[in-house]
N, CA, C and O atoms as a DFTB+ gen file, in Angstrom:
256 C
 N C O
     1  1     -14.204     -13.800       2.399
     2  2     -12.831     -13.176       2.556
     3  2     -12.996     -11.708       2.670
     4  3     -12.301     -11.086       3.474
     5  1     -13.866     -11.112       1.922
     6  2     -14.003      -9.638       1.968
     7  2     -15.073      -9.162       2.851
     8  3     -15.554      -8.038       2.705
     9  1     -15.475      -9.998       3.790
    10  2     -16.493      -9.550       4.739
    11  2     -15.769      -8.516       5.712
    12  3     -14.559      -8.548       5.936
    13  1     -16.623      -7.631       6.240
    14  2     -16.104      -6.580       7.145
    15  2     -15.438      -7.158       8.328
    16  3     -14.416      -6.587       8.709
    17  1     -15.848      -8.192       8.968
    18  2     -15.397      -8.809      10.129
    19  2     -13.947      -9.306       9.842
    20  3     -13.021      -9.064      10.617
    21  1     -13.798     -10.025       8.669
    22  2     -12.433     -10.559       8.262
    23  2     -11.412      -9.479       8.082
    24  3     -10.287      -9.578       8.573
    25  1     -11.830      -8.381       7.333
    26  2     -10.927      -7.317       7.091
    27  2     -10.530      -6.671       8.293
    28  3      -9.352      -6.323       8.371
    29  1     -11.376      -6.423       9.344
    30  2     -10.985      -5.843      10.637
    31  2     -10.089      -6.740      11.487
    32  3      -9.177      -6.278      12.172
    33  1     -10.386      -8.060      11.417
    34  2      -9.523      -9.137      12.128
    35  2      -8.056      -8.973      11.595
    36  3      -7.104      -8.863      12.368
    37  1      -7.924      -8.962      10.183
    38  2      -6.604      -8.864       9.678
    39  2      -5.933      -7.533      10.091
    40  3      -4.752      -7.475      10.432
    41  1      -6.713      -6.531      10.042
    42  2      -6.141      -5.242      10.568
    43  2      -5.648      -5.281      12.025
    44  3      -4.576      -4.772      12.353
    45  1      -6.461      -5.898      12.874
    46  2      -6.097      -6.099      14.257
    47  2      -4.871      -6.922      14.474
    48  3      -4.099      -6.700      15.407
    49  1      -4.700      -7.888      13.590
    50  2      -3.514      -8.781      13.653
    51  2      -2.305      -8.056      13.239
    52  3      -1.218      -8.601      13.428
    53  1      -2.365      -6.841      12.673
    54  2      -1.236      -6.036      12.285
    55  2      -1.006      -6.094      10.713
    56  3      -0.034      -5.511      10.232
    57  1      -1.801      -6.721       9.999
    58  2      -1.715      -6.872       8.561
    59  2      -1.972      -5.306       7.952
    60  3      -2.867      -4.567       8.363
    61  1      -1.100      -4.993       6.994
    62  2      -1.225      -3.792       6.372
    63  2      -1.971      -3.833       4.953
    64  3      -2.388      -2.838       4.362
    65  1      -2.062      -5.114       4.526
    66  2      -2.589      -5.268       3.143
    67  2      -3.223      -6.624       3.035
    68  3      -2.962      -7.466       3.894
    69  1      -4.066      -6.905       2.007
    70  2      -4.612      -8.225       1.897
    71  2      -4.896      -8.415       0.396
    72  3      -5.524      -7.567      -0.238
    73  1      -4.421      -9.543      -0.160
    74  2      -4.575      -9.792      -1.668
    75  2      -5.424     -10.980      -1.817
    76  3      -5.293     -11.934      -1.050
    77  1      -6.299     -10.971      -2.779
    78  2      -7.203     -12.132      -3.184
    79  2      -7.338     -12.179      -4.647
    80  3      -7.606     -11.185      -5.320
    81  1      -7.136     -13.420      -5.149
    82  2      -7.226     -13.595      -6.691
    83  2      -8.573     -14.390      -6.903
    84  3      -8.795     -15.470      -6.354
    85  1      -9.381     -13.801      -7.685
    86  2     -10.714     -14.475      -8.064
    87  2     -10.776     -14.481      -9.550
    88  3      -9.936     -13.918     -10.252
    89  1     -11.820     -15.150     -10.010
    90  2     -12.245     -15.208     -11.445
    91  2     -13.325     -14.292     -11.659
    92  3     -14.171     -14.170     -10.773
    93  1     -13.408     -13.625     -12.732
    94  2     -14.431     -12.696     -13.058
    95  2     -14.812     -12.903     -14.435
    96  3     -13.932     -13.040     -15.284
    97  1     -16.155     -12.942     -14.771
    98  2     -16.666     -13.138     -16.163
    99  2     -16.774     -11.766     -16.858
   100  3     -17.345     -10.818     -16.318
   101  1     -16.185     -11.693     -18.115
   102  2     -16.329     -10.452     -18.846
   103  2     -17.577     -10.488     -19.552
   104  3     -18.312     -11.475     -19.538
   105  1     -17.856      -9.297     -20.243
   106  2     -18.916      -9.165     -21.079
   107  2     -18.892     -10.074     -22.295
   108  3     -19.935     -10.256     -22.923
   109  1     -17.842     -10.611     -22.630
   110  2     -17.583     -11.587     -23.705
   111  2     -17.793     -13.079     -23.307
   112  3     -17.676     -14.010     -24.104
   113  1     -18.114     -13.209     -21.992
   114  2     -18.396     -14.596     -21.478
   115  2     -17.163     -15.322     -21.131
   116  3     -17.266     -16.490     -20.757
   117  1     -15.913     -14.716     -21.219
   118  2     -14.685     -15.381     -20.802
   119  2     -14.388     -14.983     -19.460
   120  3     -14.565     -13.824     -19.085
   121  1     -13.868     -16.043     -18.590
   122  2     -13.367     -15.920     -17.282
   123  2     -12.058     -15.451     -17.231
   124  3     -11.251     -16.061     -17.934
   125  1     -11.616     -14.431     -16.509
   126  2     -10.317     -13.979     -16.293
   127  2     -10.054     -13.862     -14.960
   128  3     -10.977     -13.629     -14.180
   129  1      -8.665     -14.018     -14.496
   130  2      -8.252     -13.808     -13.160
   131  2      -8.052     -12.453     -12.892
   132  3      -7.455     -11.712     -13.673
   133  1      -8.581     -12.049     -11.690
   134  2      -8.474     -10.649     -11.225
   135  2      -7.858     -10.673      -9.794
   136  3      -8.309     -11.448      -8.951
   137  1      -6.816      -9.815      -9.514
   138  2      -6.229      -9.759      -8.173
   139  2      -6.747      -8.366      -7.549
   140  3      -6.541      -7.265      -8.060
   141  1      -7.393      -8.584      -6.463
   142  2      -7.870      -7.378      -5.639
   143  2      -6.949      -7.211      -4.530
   144  3      -6.720      -8.145      -3.761
   145  1      -6.412      -6.080      -4.406
   146  2      -5.475      -5.729      -3.314
   147  2      -6.125      -4.685      -2.341
   148  3      -6.559      -3.619      -2.779
   149  1      -6.181      -4.994      -1.090
   150  2      -6.852      -3.959      -0.170
   151  2      -5.662      -3.596       0.761
   152  3      -4.901      -4.393       1.310
   153  1      -5.645      -2.238       0.833
   154  2      -4.630      -1.637       1.809
   155  2      -5.308      -0.969       2.911
   156  3      -6.141      -0.095       2.672
   157  1      -5.009      -1.322       4.120
   158  2      -5.650      -0.775       5.357
   159  2      -5.098       0.563       5.643
   160  3      -3.879       0.713       5.566
   161  1      -5.913       1.622       5.988
   162  2      -5.473       2.996       6.422
   163  2      -6.285       3.426       7.594
   164  3      -7.513       3.331       7.607
   165  1      -5.562       3.913       8.602
   166  2      -6.289       4.457       9.776
   167  2      -6.769       5.812       9.439
   168  3      -5.985       6.644       8.983
   169  1      -8.119       6.099       9.654
   170  2      -8.669       7.379       9.263
   171  2      -8.050       8.437      10.148
   172  3      -7.961       8.198      11.352
   173  1      -7.617       9.573       9.665
   174  2      -7.034      10.651      10.476
   175  2      -8.127      11.393      11.245
   176  3      -7.860      12.062      12.243
   177  1      -9.413      11.256      10.738
   178  2     -10.561      12.070      11.341
   179  2     -11.337      11.294      12.392
   180  3     -12.143      11.823      13.157
   181  1     -11.026       9.955      12.376
   182  2     -11.987       9.170      13.285
   183  2     -11.155       7.953      13.657
   184  3     -10.001       7.813      13.251
   185  1     -11.810       7.028      14.486
   186  2     -11.340       5.737      14.852
   187  2     -11.508       4.664      13.735
   188  3     -11.128       3.506      13.909
   189  1     -12.040       5.053      12.685
   190  2     -12.412       4.095      11.571
   191  2     -11.085       3.518      10.855
   192  3     -10.045       4.176      10.838
   193  1     -11.178       2.424      10.350
   194  2     -10.177       1.891       9.415
   195  2     -10.696       1.884       8.007
   196  3     -11.770       1.337       7.755
   197  1      -9.965       2.476       7.069
   198  2     -10.358       2.694       5.785
   199  2      -9.649       1.617       4.874
   200  3      -8.596       1.096       5.241
   201  1     -10.180       1.339       3.826
   202  2      -9.709       0.330       2.864
   203  2      -9.528       0.972       1.474
   204  3     -10.467       1.524       0.900
   205  1      -8.230       0.879       0.927
   206  2      -8.017       1.345      -0.407
   207  2      -7.989       0.050      -1.206
   208  3      -7.184      -0.827      -0.892
   209  1      -8.853      -0.118      -2.253
   210  2      -8.857      -1.355      -2.995
   211  2      -8.374      -1.025      -4.445
   212  3      -8.779      -0.015      -5.020
   213  1      -7.526      -1.873      -5.001
   214  2      -7.083      -1.768      -6.273
   215  2      -7.292      -3.186      -7.010
   216  3      -7.021      -4.235      -6.425
   217  1      -7.737      -3.161      -8.185
   218  2      -7.984      -4.422      -9.012
   219  2      -7.027      -4.465     -10.172
   220  3      -6.774      -3.434     -10.796
   221  1      -6.514      -5.563     -10.463
   222  2      -5.641      -5.774     -11.541
   223  2      -5.889      -7.027     -12.242
   224  3      -5.971      -8.084     -11.617
   225  1      -6.020      -6.959     -13.592
   226  2      -6.356      -8.160     -14.409
   227  2      -4.929      -8.995     -14.464
   228  3      -3.861      -8.394     -14.584
   229  1      -4.999     -10.251     -14.377
   230  2      -3.809     -11.066     -14.357
   231  2      -3.870     -11.849     -15.664
   232  3      -4.823     -12.564     -15.974
   233  1      -2.725     -11.651     -16.442
   234  2      -2.655     -12.407     -17.616
   235  2      -2.425     -13.939     -17.380
   236  3      -1.900     -14.317     -16.333
   237  1      -2.804     -14.795     -18.322
   238  2      -2.601     -16.264     -18.078
   239  2      -1.160     -16.507     -17.752
   240  3      -0.236     -15.960     -18.355
   241  1      -1.012     -17.373     -16.745
   242  2       0.324     -17.735     -16.253
   243  2       0.871     -16.815     -15.075
   244  3       1.883     -17.121     -14.445
   245  1       0.212     -15.795     -14.850
   246  2       0.624     -14.908     -13.725
   247  2      -0.142     -15.421     -12.453
   248  3      -1.164     -16.103     -12.527
   249  1       0.409     -15.057     -11.364
   250  2      -0.404     -15.257     -10.062
   251  2      -0.476     -16.679      -9.645
   252  3      -1.324     -17.042      -8.830
   253  1       0.382     -17.502     -10.173
   254  2       0.126     -19.024      -9.938
   255  2       1.250     -19.375      -8.811
   256  3       1.347     -20.520      -8.372
């Protein structure tokens, strides 16, 4: 889902953002849900598409 080709395809389709919920194991061995939000931004200096990524831990019961 986070491969470069998929991100550029979503941008070309007019999407401005992309959200994905995954599980991530902590140092304590416990899995927790994490939402990663990618926001697409056109570079003002080139033809590149930039991505701003934010990660948010989701408490149990959220994001369902």
